[in-house]
C-alpha positions in Angstrom: 14.2 -56.5 -58.5 12.1 -54.2 -55.9 8.6 -55.9 -54.9 5.3 -54.7 -55.2 3.1 -54.6 -51.8 -0.1 -53.4 -53.6 -1.8 -53.4 -57.2 -4.2 -50.4 -58.0 -7.3 -52.8 -58.9 -10.4 -50.2 -58.8 -11.0 -48.2 -61.9 -10.7 -45.3 -60.5 -7.1 -46.1 -59.0 -6.2 -47.4 -62.3 -7.6 -44.6 -64.3 -5.6 -42.3 -62.1 -2.4 -44.0 -62.8 -2.9 -44.0 -66.7 -3.8 -40.0 -66.3 -0.4 -39.8 -64.6 1.5 -41.5 -67.3 0.0 -39.3 -69.7 1.2 -36.2 -67.7 4.9 -37.6 -68.0 4.7 -38.4 -71.7 3.3 -34.8 -72.2 6.0 -33.6 -70.4 8.5 -35.4 -72.0 7.1 -34.3 -75.4 7.4 -30.6 -74.0 10.9 -31.0 -73.2 11.9 -32.7 -76.7 10.5 -29.6 -78.3 12.4 -26.9 -76.5 15.5 -29.1 -77.4 14.5 -28.9 -80.9 14.0 -25.3 -80.6 17.4 -25.0 -79.5 19.1 -27.8 -81.6 16.7 -28.2 -85.1 19.0 -31.4 -85.8 18.2 -33.6 -82.6 16.6 -36.8 -82.9 13.5 -38.3 -81.2 15.7 -41.2 -79.7 15.6 -39.4 -76.4 12.2 -38.9 -76.3 11.3 -42.4 -77.4 13.5 -43.7 -74.3 11.9 -41.5 -72.1 8.5 -42.1 -73.1 9.2 -46.0 -73.1 10.9 -45.9 -69.5 7.6 -43.8 -68.4 5.0 -46.2 -69.9 6.9 -49.6 -68.8 7.0 -48.1 -65.5 3.5 -47.1 -64.8 2.1 -50.4 -66.7 4.6 -52.8 -64.9 2.9 -51.4 -61.5 -0.4 -51.7 -62.7 0.0 -55.5 -64.5 -2.7 -57.3 -66.4 -4.5 -56.3 -69.4 -2.1 -52.9 -70.3 1.3 -54.5 -69.4 0.3 -57.4 -71.9 -0.3 -55.3 -74.6 2.9 -53.8 -74.3 4.3 -57.4 -74.6 2.6 -58.1 -77.7 3.8 -54.9 -79.2 7.3 -55.8 -78.5 6.9 -58.7 -80.4 5.8 -56.7 -83.4 9.1 -55.5 -83.8 8.5 -53.4 -87.2 5.7 -51.4 -85.5 7.7 -49.6 -82.9 11.1 -47.6 -82.6 13.5 -49.8 -80.6 13.8 -47.8 -77.4 9.9 -49.4 -76.9 10.8 -52.9 -78.2 13.4 -53.3 -75.8 11.8 -51.7 -72.6 8.3 -53.5 -73.5 10.0 -57.0 -73.9 10.9 -57.0 -70.2 7.3 -57.8 -69.6 7.6 -61.1 -70.9 9.3 -62.4 -67.6 10.9 -59.5 -65.9 8.0 -57.4 -64.4 8.2 -56.5 -60.7 7.1 -59.2 -58.5 4.4 -59.3 -56.0 5.2 -59.0 -52.5 5.0 -62.2 -50.5 1.9 -61.0 -48.2 -0.4 -60.8 -51.5 0.9 -63.8 -52.6 0.0 -65.6 -49.1 -3.8 -63.6 -49.6 -4.3 -65.3 -52.8 -3.7 -68.5 -51.7 -5.9 -68.1 -48.5 -8.8 -66.5 -50.9 -8.7 -69.5 -53.1 -7.5 -72.7 -51.1 -8.2 -71.6 -47.5 -4.7 -72.6 -46.9 -1.3 -70.8 -47.1 1.4 -72.3 -49.6 3.1 -73.7 -46.7 0.4 -76.1 -45.9 0.1 -77.0 -49.5 3.6 -78.0 -50.6 6.7 -79.2 -48.7 8.6 -76.4 -49.4 7.7 -72.6 -51.1 9.7 -70.0 -52.1 7.7 -66.9 -51.3 10.3 -64.9 -53.6 8.9 -65.1 -57.3 11.4 -66.8 -59.5 10.0 -64.7 -62.4 7.3 -62.3 -63.0 5.2 -61.3 -66.2 2.1 -59.4 -67.2 -0.6 -61.5 -66.1 1.0 -63.6 -63.1 4.4 -64.9 -61.6 5.8 -68.0 -60.7 7.3 -69.2 -57.3 9.2 -72.7 -56.9 7.8 -75.2 -54.7 8.6 -78.9 -53.6 6.1 -81.6 -52.7 6.8 -85.3 -52.5 10.6 -85.0 -53.6 9.0 -83.0 -56.8 10.6 -79.6 -58.0 7.3 -77.5 -58.9 6.6 -74.2 -60.5 3.4 -72.8 -59.1 1.7 -69.6 -61.1 0.0 -67.0 -59.1 -2.3 -64.7 -60.8 -2.2 -61.0 -60.0 -5.5 -59.6 -58.0 -7.8 -57.9 -60.3 -6.6 -58.7 -63.3 -9.6 -60.6 -64.8 -11.8 -57.6 -63.4 -10.0 -54.7 -65.2 -9.7 -55.9 -68.8 -12.1 -54.0 -70.2 -11.6 -50.6 -68.8 -7.7 -51.1 -69.2 -8.2 -51.6 -72.7 -10.2 -48.8 -73.3 -7.7 -46.4 -71.4 -4.6 -47.8 -73.2 -6.4 -47.2 -76.7 -5.6 -43.6 -77.0 -2.0 -44.3 -75.9 -1.3 -46.8 -79.1 -3.0 -44.6 -81.5 -1.0 -41.6 -80.6 2.0 -43.3 -79.9 2.3 -46.1 -82.3 0.5 -44.5 -85.7 -2.1 -47.0 -85.2 -5.5 -46.9 -87.6 -8.4 -46.4 -85.2 -10.5 -48.9 -86.8 -7.7 -51.9 -86.6 -6.9 -50.8 -82.9 -11.0 -51.6 -82.3 -11.1 -55.0 -83.9 -7.3 -55.5 -82.3 -8.5 -54.8 -79.0 -11.6 -57.0 -79.4 -9.4 -59.9 -80.0 -7.3 -59.2 -77.4 -9.9 -58.7 -74.7 -11.4 -62.2 -75.8 -7.9 -63.8 -75.3 -7.1 -62.0 -72.1 -10.3 -63.2 -70.3 -9.4 -66.9 -71.3 -5.9 -66.4 -70.2 -7.2 -65.2 -66.6 -9.0 -68.8 -66.2 -6.3 -71.0 -65.0 -8.5 -74.0 -64.9 -9.0 -73.3 -68.9 -5.3 -73.1 -69.1 -4.7 -76.3 -67.3 -7.2 -78.5 -69.5 -5.5 -76.8 -72.7 -2.1 -77.6 -71.3 -2.7 -81.1 -70.6 -4.5 -81.7 -74.3 -2.0 -79.7 -76.3 1.3 -81.1 -74.6 -0.1 -84.9 -74.9 -1.1 -84.2 -78.6 2.5 -82.7 -79.2 4.3 -85.3 -76.9 5.2 -87.2 -80.1 7.4 -84.2 -81.6 11.1 -85.1 -81.5 13.2 -82.7 -79.3 10.4 -81.1 -77.1 9.3 -82.0 -73.5 6.6 -80.4 -71.3 5.7 -80.3 -67.7 3.0 -82.5 -65.9 0.0 -80.5 -64.4 -1.6 -81.1 -61.0 -5.4 -80.6 -61.0 -5.5 -80.8 -57.3 -3.1 -78.0 -56.7 -4.6 -75.7 -59.2 -7.9 -73.4 -59.1 -9.0 -70.4 -61.3 -6.1 -68.3 -60.1 -3.3 -70.5 -58.9 -2.1 -73.4 -61.2 0.8 -75.8 -60.4 2.8 -77.9 -62.9 6.6 -79.3 -62.8 9.6 -77.1 -62.4 11.4 -77.6 -65.9 15.1 -76.8 -66.2 16.4 -75.0 -69.3 17.5 -71.6 -70.4 15.4 -68.8 -71.8 16.5 -67.6 -75.2 19.0 -64.9 -74.4 20.7 -67.0 -71.7 20.9 -70.2 -73.7 22.7 -68.0 -76.7 25.2 -67.1 -74.1 26.5 -70.6 -73.9 27.8 -70.4 -77.2 25.4 -73.4 -78.9 26.7 -75.1 -82.1 24.9 -74.4 -85.5 23.9 -78.1 -85.1 22.1 -77.4 -81.8 20.5 -74.3 -83.2 19.3 -75.8 -85.9 17.8 -78.6 -83.7 15.9 -76.4 -81.7 14.6 -74.6 -84.5 13.3 -77.7 -86.3 11.6 -78.6 -83.0 9.9 -75.2 -82.7 8.8 -75.3 -86.6 7.1 -78.7 -86.1 5.5 -77.9 -83.1 3.7 -75.0 -84.5 3.1 -77.1 -88.0 1.8 -79.9 -86.3 -0.6 -77.5 -84.0 -1.8 -75.1 -86.9 -2.4 -77.9 -89.6 -3.5 -81.1 -87.5 -5.0 -79.6 -84.0 -6.3 -76.6 -85.5 -5.5 -75.1 -82.3 -2.1 -73.1 -81.2 0.0 -71.8 -78.6 -0.1 -68.2 -79.7 2.4 -66.5 -77.5 5.6 -67.4 -78.7 7.5 -65.1 -77.0 11.2 -66.3 -75.6 9.5 -66.7 -71.9 7.7 -69.5 -72.9 10.7 -71.8 -73.9 13.3 -73.3 -71.9 16.1 -74.6 -73.9 18.9 -76.6 -73.1 22.3 -77.6 -74.6 21.4 -80.9 -75.9 19.1 -79.5 -78.2 15.9 -80.2 -76.5 13.5 -77.3 -75.3 10.5 -77.2 -73.1 7.3 -75.4 -74.0 5.2 -73.9 -70.9 2.3 -71.2 -70.5 -0.8 -72.3 -72.7 -2.8 -69.5 -71.5 -3.3 -68.1 -74.8 -4.6 -70.4 -77.5 -6.4 -69.2 -80.7 -9.0 -72.1 -82.4 -8.5 -71.8 -85.9 -12.3 -72.2 -87.6 -12.3 -73.9 -90.9 -13.5 -70.9 -93.2 -10.6 -68.8 -92.1 -7.8 -71.8 -92.0 -8.9 -72.9 -95.8 -9.0 -69.1 -97.0 -5.8 -67.9 -94.9 -3.3 -70.8 -95.8 -4.5 -70.8 -99.4 -2.6 -67.9 -99.8 0.9 -69.4 -98.6 0.8 -71.7 -101.5 1.9 -69.0 -104.2 0.5 -70.8 -106.9 -3.2 -69.3 -105.5 -1.7 -65.8 -106.1 -1.5 -66.6 -110.1 -5.1 -67.3 -109.9 -6.7 -63.4 -109.7 -10.1 -64.6 -109.4 -9.4 -67.0 -106.4 -7.3 -64.6 -104.5 -9.8 -61.8 -105.4 -12.4 -64.0 -103.9 -10.3 -64.8 -100.7 -9.3 -61.2 -100.2 -13.0 -60.7 -99.7 -13.6 -63.3 -97.5 -10.6 -62.1 -95.1 -11.3 -58.6 -95.7 -8.5 -57.2 -97.0 -10.7 -55.8 -99.4 -14.3 -54.6 -99.0 -17.5 -54.2 -100.6 -17.1 -50.5 -100.0 -14.0 -50.0 -101.7 -13.7 -48.1 -105.1 -12.0 -50.0 -108.3 -9.0 -48.0 -107.5 -9.0 -49.0 -103.8 -9.2 -52.7 -104.7 -6.4 -52.5 -106.8 -4.3 -50.9 -104.6 -5.0 -53.1 -101.5 -4.8 -55.9 -103.6 -1.2 -55.2 -105.0 -0.4 -54.3 -100.8 -1.5 -57.3 -99.5 -0.1 -59.6 -102.3 3.5 -57.9 -101.4 2.9 -58.8 -97.8 2.1 -62.4 -98.5 4.8 -63.2 -100.9 7.4 -61.4 -98.4 6.0 -63.4 -95.0 5.4 -66.5 -97.0 8.7 -66.6 -98.3 9.9 -69.4 -95.7 7.1 -71.8 -97.3 8.4 -71.1 -100.9 11.4 -73.3 -100.0 12.1 -76.6 -98.8 14.7 -75.3 -96.2 14.8 -71.6 -95.0 17.9 -69.9 -93.3 16.6 -67.7 -90.5 20.0 -66.2 -90.0 18.9 -64.2 -93.2 19.3 -60.7 -91.8 18.6 -59.2 -95.1 15.3 -61.2 -95.1 14.4 -59.6 -91.7 15.2 -56.2 -92.3 12.8 -56.4 -95.4 10.2 -57.4 -93.2 10.8 -54.5 -90.7 11.2 -52.1 -93.7 7.6 -53.3 -95.0 6.1 -52.9 -91.7 7.4 -49.5 -91.6 6.1 -48.8 -95.3 2.5 -50.0 -93.7 2.6 -47.8 -90.8 3.4 -44.7 -92.9 0.7 -45.4 -95.7 -1.8 -42.6 -95.7 -4.2 -44.9 -97.5 -4.1 -47.1 -94.0 -4.3 -44.7 -91.9 -7.3 -42.9 -93.4 -9.1 -46.4 -94.1 -12.5 -46.1 -92.4 -12.6 -50.1 -92.3 -10.3 -52.2 -90.5 -8.3 -54.7 -93.1 -7.9 -58.4 -92.3 -10.0 -60.8 -90.8 -9.8 -60.4 -86.8 -8.6 -64.1 -86.7 -5.5 -63.0 -88.4 -4.3 -61.2 -85.6 -3.3 -64.1 -83.4 -2.0 -66.0 -86.3 0.1 -63.2 -87.9 1.4 -62.9 -84.1 2.1 -66.5 -83.7 4.2 -66.7 -87.1 5.8 -63.4 -86.3 7.0 -64.5 -82.8 8.2 -67.9 -84.4 10.2 -66.4 -87.3 11.8 -63.8 -84.6 13.0 -66.7 -82.0 14.2 -68.6 -85.3 16.0 -65.7 -86.5 17.7 -65.3 -82.9 18.6 -68.9 -83.0 20.0 -68.3 -86.5 18.6 -71.6 -87.1 17.9 -73.4 -90.6 15.1 -75.4 -90.6 13.2 -77.6 -92.9 9.8 -75.9 -93.7 7.5 -79.0 -93.3 3.7 -78.2 -94.3 0.9 -80.0 -95.7 1.0 -81.3 -99.3 -1.8 -79.0 -100.4 0.2 -75.9 -99.5 3.4 -76.8 -101.6 3.3 -75.0 -104.8 3.8 -76.8 -108.1 7.5 -75.4 -108.7 8.3 -77.0 -105.4 6.6 -80.4 -106.7 8.7 -80.2 -109.5 11.8 -79.9 -107.4 
């Protein structure tokens, strides 16, 4: 993959890049409309492919917040046409890497030394590159190490990048403006945290030590003396990313074992730690043929406050939905319905979100769930498309749903997606109070 020798870091340079991307997108629409005049039956597939290629090409050169948003959108599979999902998924660990001189400059700036002075060996060519930083392989005292180097200017450009990508998100993906504004506010807060590698180092140590007892998981050791705000050093873990792992044709037993470790990992974080690794894309897990799995990159952590936890997870127990008064109270607390809603609107949104809860909470309604059930996932994607096309949501003057739900929903959707690709069958463990009466009878 071709390396980048520079990244546009000033607001003017980045704004110019966004404008050029917009011009390309406009040209793609013009080309599509001309073809449509000649052949009215032509689909939008070529348009989506052209737009996805141009957007990804531009944002991957800019790195940072804009590229991170495309990564997040690629995980929300029901939101985007396939061309966007497949192209944007590349930002998880296959973005164009920085050139050696830029990497050297980052080390000199933050350590006053070259990487060759800090490590016994250091591969100047990145092993993989994502939205916020890239990883290099190094060794010290006989230990193989992974060194994560943040791209220049990422933290400084978060606010302006998100403002510039806002109209693209609204126009290209049919999103409600109020929802986008709330979405972007939460994303900005998390991105600022993700660019602080010292905070990530602290959280990585805390969560990996707390979860070290979970069967089937392993974590790297982190090295504070070789880390700073923009560079982080940890053990190099061997293993396969999901797509590579599936090519080894693992047995169903191994798939189930890894799937169970994943489920238990998230169950413990959410219900015991009340903080969660909220970036569950395949680039953050390394799977082995013996059924064990390494977990890396704790940059995106969502801390769950008590009020949100108590209300959000009460809905996972379907007995709650049988109590209309309690359900209404929770829906108001979580902003599913609002004070400004008419009686008709409140009824509409209550039924809409009940349908969503019954659908997304289905794995919690049984003791064991088979994530190989493609019909279930197709129903989830169809529901997402239904939401995207609802005039009531598009025209809503208020954002629906608590902002705290953004990363929790993203976490579960990412978890479900990985389990589906694994075709894993797992025991859906949860706290006793989340078990419905029907399950207790069983």
